[in-house]
Structures are given as C-alpha cells and as structure tokens.
PyMOL CGO cylinders between C-alpha atoms (Angstrom):
from pymol import cmd
from pymol.cgo import CYLINDER

trace = [
    CYLINDER, 19.32, -6.99, 21.08, 15.82, -6.90, 22.55, 0.3, 1, 1, 1, 1, 1, 1,
    CYLINDER, 15.82, -6.90, 22.55, 13.39, -9.72, 21.91, 0.3, 1, 1, 1, 1, 1, 1,
    CYLINDER, 13.39, -9.72, 21.91, 10.37, -8.60, 19.88, 0.3, 1, 1, 1, 1, 1, 1,
    CYLINDER, 10.37, -8.60, 19.88, 6.94, -9.06, 21.35, 0.3, 1, 1, 1, 1, 1, 1,
    CYLINDER, 6.94, -9.06, 21.35, 4.37, -11.31, 19.76, 0.3, 1, 1, 1, 1, 1, 1,
    CYLINDER, 4.37, -11.31, 19.76, 2.18, -8.41, 18.63, 0.3, 1, 1, 1, 1, 1, 1,
    CYLINDER, 2.18, -8.41, 18.63, 5.12, -6.74, 16.87, 0.3, 1, 1, 1, 1, 1, 1,
    CYLINDER, 5.12, -6.74, 16.87, 5.83, -9.92, 14.89, 0.3, 1, 1, 1, 1, 1, 1,
    CYLINDER, 5.83, -9.92, 14.89, 2.13, -10.42, 14.10, 0.3, 1, 1, 1, 1, 1, 1,
    CYLINDER, 2.13, -10.42, 14.10, 1.71, -6.85, 12.88, 0.3, 1, 1, 1, 1, 1, 1,
    CYLINDER, 1.71, -6.85, 12.88, 4.81, -7.24, 10.69, 0.3, 1, 1, 1, 1, 1, 1,
    CYLINDER, 4.81, -7.24, 10.69, 3.43, -10.43, 9.12, 0.3, 1, 1, 1, 1, 1, 1,
    CYLINDER, 3.43, -10.43, 9.12, 0.04, -8.79, 8.53, 0.3, 1, 1, 1, 1, 1, 1,
    CYLINDER, 0.04, -8.79, 8.53, 1.78, -5.87, 6.85, 0.3, 1, 1, 1, 1, 1, 1,
    CYLINDER, 1.78, -5.87, 6.85, 3.90, -8.14, 4.62, 0.3, 1, 1, 1, 1, 1, 1,
    CYLINDER, 3.90, -8.14, 4.62, 0.85, -10.17, 3.54, 0.3, 1, 1, 1, 1, 1, 1,
    CYLINDER, 0.85, -10.17, 3.54, -1.31, -7.21, 2.52, 0.3, 1, 1, 1, 1, 1, 1,
    CYLINDER, -1.31, -7.21, 2.52, -0.39, -7.68, -1.14, 0.3, 1, 1, 1, 1, 1, 1,
    CYLINDER, -0.39, -7.68, -1.14, 0.12, -11.42, -0.82, 0.3, 1, 1, 1, 1, 1, 1,
    CYLINDER, 0.12, -11.42, -0.82, 3.34, -13.15, 0.19, 0.3, 1, 1, 1, 1, 1, 1,
    CYLINDER, 3.34, -13.15, 0.19, 4.76, -16.64, 0.17, 0.3, 1, 1, 1, 1, 1, 1,
    CYLINDER, 4.76, -16.64, 0.17, 6.36, -18.16, 3.26, 0.3, 1, 1, 1, 1, 1, 1,
    CYLINDER, 6.36, -18.16, 3.26, 9.91, -17.33, 2.11, 0.3, 1, 1, 1, 1, 1, 1,
    CYLINDER, 9.91, -17.33, 2.11, 9.07, -13.64, 1.74, 0.3, 1, 1, 1, 1, 1, 1,
    CYLINDER, 9.07, -13.64, 1.74, 7.44, -13.59, 5.19, 0.3, 1, 1, 1, 1, 1, 1,
    CYLINDER, 7.44, -13.59, 5.19, 10.49, -15.28, 6.76, 0.3, 1, 1, 1, 1, 1, 1,
    CYLINDER, 10.49, -15.28, 6.76, 12.98, -12.85, 5.26, 0.3, 1, 1, 1, 1, 1, 1,
    CYLINDER, 12.98, -12.85, 5.26, 11.01, -9.62, 5.58, 0.3, 1, 1, 1, 1, 1, 1,
    CYLINDER, 11.01, -9.62, 5.58, 9.85, -10.36, 9.14, 0.3, 1, 1, 1, 1, 1, 1,
    CYLINDER, 9.85, -10.36, 9.14, 13.33, -11.55, 10.12, 0.3, 1, 1, 1, 1, 1, 1,
    CYLINDER, 13.33, -11.55, 10.12, 12.11, -14.96, 11.30, 0.3, 1, 1, 1, 1, 1, 1,
    CYLINDER, 12.11, -14.96, 11.30, 13.12, -18.49, 10.41, 0.3, 1, 1, 1, 1, 1, 1,
    CYLINDER, 13.12, -18.49, 10.41, 11.09, -21.29, 8.85, 0.3, 1, 1, 1, 1, 1, 1,
    CYLINDER, 11.09, -21.29, 8.85, 10.65, -23.06, 12.18, 0.3, 1, 1, 1, 1, 1, 1,
    CYLINDER, 10.65, -23.06, 12.18, 9.33, -20.01, 14.05, 0.3, 1, 1, 1, 1, 1, 1,
    CYLINDER, 9.33, -20.01, 14.05, 7.10, -18.63, 11.29, 0.3, 1, 1, 1, 1, 1, 1,
    CYLINDER, 7.10, -18.63, 11.29, 4.74, -21.64, 11.17, 0.3, 1, 1, 1, 1, 1, 1,
    CYLINDER, 4.74, -21.64, 11.17, 3.04, -21.07, 14.57, 0.3, 1, 1, 1, 1, 1, 1,
    CYLINDER, 3.04, -21.07, 14.57, 2.41, -17.42, 13.65, 0.3, 1, 1, 1, 1, 1, 1,
    CYLINDER, 2.41, -17.42, 13.65, 0.93, -18.34, 10.26, 0.3, 1, 1, 1, 1, 1, 1,
    CYLINDER, 0.93, -18.34, 10.26, -1.25, -21.01, 11.88, 0.3, 1, 1, 1, 1, 1, 1,
    CYLINDER, -1.25, -21.01, 11.88, -2.46, -18.54, 14.54, 0.3, 1, 1, 1, 1, 1, 1,
    CYLINDER, -2.46, -18.54, 14.54, -3.28, -15.87, 11.95, 0.3, 1, 1, 1, 1, 1, 1,
    CYLINDER, -3.28, -15.87, 11.95, -5.16, -18.32, 9.71, 0.3, 1, 1, 1, 1, 1, 1,
    CYLINDER, -5.16, -18.32, 9.71, -7.10, -19.75, 12.68, 0.3, 1, 1, 1, 1, 1, 1,
    CYLINDER, -7.10, -19.75, 12.68, -8.19, -16.25, 13.69, 0.3, 1, 1, 1, 1, 1, 1,
    CYLINDER, -8.19, -16.25, 13.69, -9.16, -15.26, 10.13, 0.3, 1, 1, 1, 1, 1, 1,
    CYLINDER, -9.16, -15.26, 10.13, -6.45, -12.58, 9.93, 0.3, 1, 1, 1, 1, 1, 1,
    CYLINDER, -6.45, -12.58, 9.93, -4.72, -14.06, 6.88, 0.3, 1, 1, 1, 1, 1, 1,
    CYLINDER, -4.72, -14.06, 6.88, -5.96, -16.53, 4.29, 0.3, 1, 1, 1, 1, 1, 1,
    CYLINDER, -5.96, -16.53, 4.29, -4.32, -18.97, 1.91, 0.3, 1, 1, 1, 1, 1, 1,
    CYLINDER, -4.32, -18.97, 1.91, -4.57, -18.27, -1.80, 0.3, 1, 1, 1, 1, 1, 1,
    CYLINDER, -4.57, -18.27, -1.80, -3.86, -21.49, -3.68, 0.3, 1, 1, 1, 1, 1, 1,
    CYLINDER, -3.86, -21.49, -3.68, -2.21, -21.13, -7.04, 0.3, 1, 1, 1, 1, 1, 1,
    CYLINDER, -2.21, -21.13, -7.04, 1.07, -22.20, -8.55, 0.3, 1, 1, 1, 1, 1, 1,
    CYLINDER, 1.07, -22.20, -8.55, 2.51, -21.54, -5.08, 0.3, 1, 1, 1, 1, 1, 1,
    CYLINDER, 2.51, -21.54, -5.08, 0.89, -20.97, -1.70, 0.3, 1, 1, 1, 1, 1, 1,
    CYLINDER, 0.89, -20.97, -1.70, 0.38, -17.26, -1.03, 0.3, 1, 1, 1, 1, 1, 1,
    CYLINDER, 0.38, -17.26, -1.03, -0.83, -15.77, 2.23, 0.3, 1, 1, 1, 1, 1, 1,
    CYLINDER, -0.83, -15.77, 2.23, -2.98, -12.66, 2.09, 0.3, 1, 1, 1, 1, 1, 1,
    CYLINDER, -2.98, -12.66, 2.09, -4.20, -10.39, 4.89, 0.3, 1, 1, 1, 1, 1, 1,
    CYLINDER, -4.20, -10.39, 4.89, -7.99, -10.46, 5.29, 0.3, 1, 1, 1, 1, 1, 1,
    CYLINDER, -7.99, -10.46, 5.29, -10.15, -7.39, 5.96, 0.3, 1, 1, 1, 1, 1, 1,
    CYLINDER, -10.15, -7.39, 5.96, -10.17, -8.38, 9.63, 0.3, 1, 1, 1, 1, 1, 1,
    CYLINDER, -10.17, -8.38, 9.63, -6.36, -8.55, 9.56, 0.3, 1, 1, 1, 1, 1, 1,
    CYLINDER, -6.36, -8.55, 9.56, -6.13, -5.11, 7.93, 0.3, 1, 1, 1, 1, 1, 1,
    CYLINDER, -6.13, -5.11, 7.93, -8.36, -3.68, 10.68, 0.3, 1, 1, 1, 1, 1, 1,
    CYLINDER, -8.36, -3.68, 10.68, -6.16, -5.23, 13.37, 0.3, 1, 1, 1, 1, 1, 1,
    CYLINDER, -6.16, -5.23, 13.37, -3.03, -3.88, 11.67, 0.3, 1, 1, 1, 1, 1, 1,
    CYLINDER, -3.03, -3.88, 11.67, -4.54, -0.38, 11.62, 0.3, 1, 1, 1, 1, 1, 1,
    CYLINDER, -4.54, -0.38, 11.62, -5.36, -0.75, 15.33, 0.3, 1, 1, 1, 1, 1, 1,
    CYLINDER, -5.36, -0.75, 15.33, -1.75, -1.78, 16.05, 0.3, 1, 1, 1, 1, 1, 1,
    CYLINDER, -1.75, -1.78, 16.05, -0.44, 1.24, 14.14, 0.3, 1, 1, 1, 1, 1, 1,
    CYLINDER, -0.44, 1.24, 14.14, -2.82, 3.58, 15.98, 0.3, 1, 1, 1, 1, 1, 1,
    CYLINDER, -2.82, 3.58, 15.98, -1.81, 2.21, 19.38, 0.3, 1, 1, 1, 1, 1, 1,
    CYLINDER, -1.81, 2.21, 19.38, 1.91, 2.45, 18.53, 0.3, 1, 1, 1, 1, 1, 1,
    CYLINDER, 1.91, 2.45, 18.53, 1.52, 6.03, 17.39, 0.3, 1, 1, 1, 1, 1, 1,
    CYLINDER, 1.52, 6.03, 17.39, -0.30, 6.89, 20.63, 0.3, 1, 1, 1, 1, 1, 1,
    CYLINDER, -0.30, 6.89, 20.63, 2.43, 5.24, 22.70, 0.3, 1, 1, 1, 1, 1, 1,
    CYLINDER, 2.43, 5.24, 22.70, 5.20, 7.07, 20.85, 0.3, 1, 1, 1, 1, 1, 1,
    CYLINDER, 5.20, 7.07, 20.85, 3.61, 10.38, 21.85, 0.3, 1, 1, 1, 1, 1, 1,
    CYLINDER, 3.61, 10.38, 21.85, 4.00, 9.62, 25.58, 0.3, 1, 1, 1, 1, 1, 1,
]
cmd.load_cgo(trace, "trace")
C-alpha cells in the first residue's frame, strides 16, 4: 500500500469537517489514528483552515479559507488526472 501524501490527508480532513465533525469521525473517515490526527488538526487550526465549535462536544468545522483550499486541491487533482 502506498503512503498518502500530507496534502491528500489534509484535503480529506477539510472535506470531512465541512459539515462539522468530532475527532472520532475524522479519525475513522480519514483512516487515521488518534495519535496521528492531532498534528493535522493543530496545523489546520493554526492556519485558520478549520475552527473549533464548542458545545456539548468539541466539533471541528472547515472555515471559508479551508473550503477555498479544498476546492483548489480538487481542481489540481482533476487537472492532474487529465494528463
């Protein structure tokens, strides 16, 4: 199995968090583990790509900036698949 690149994992997390997601959902849907997901979440929060929504549980939600980056990723991937 090939190792996924950092941008593939980041785009997957941004996609999962578009409608809000807790850490467990991110871990399972992005096929990560709880130890490896934390640096990605920290990086995305630091760069204003996802934000924390405090409530009964902690929910991560993709920001407008994160949505724009996700769209850029999708555009680039579609261009590369045409080569």
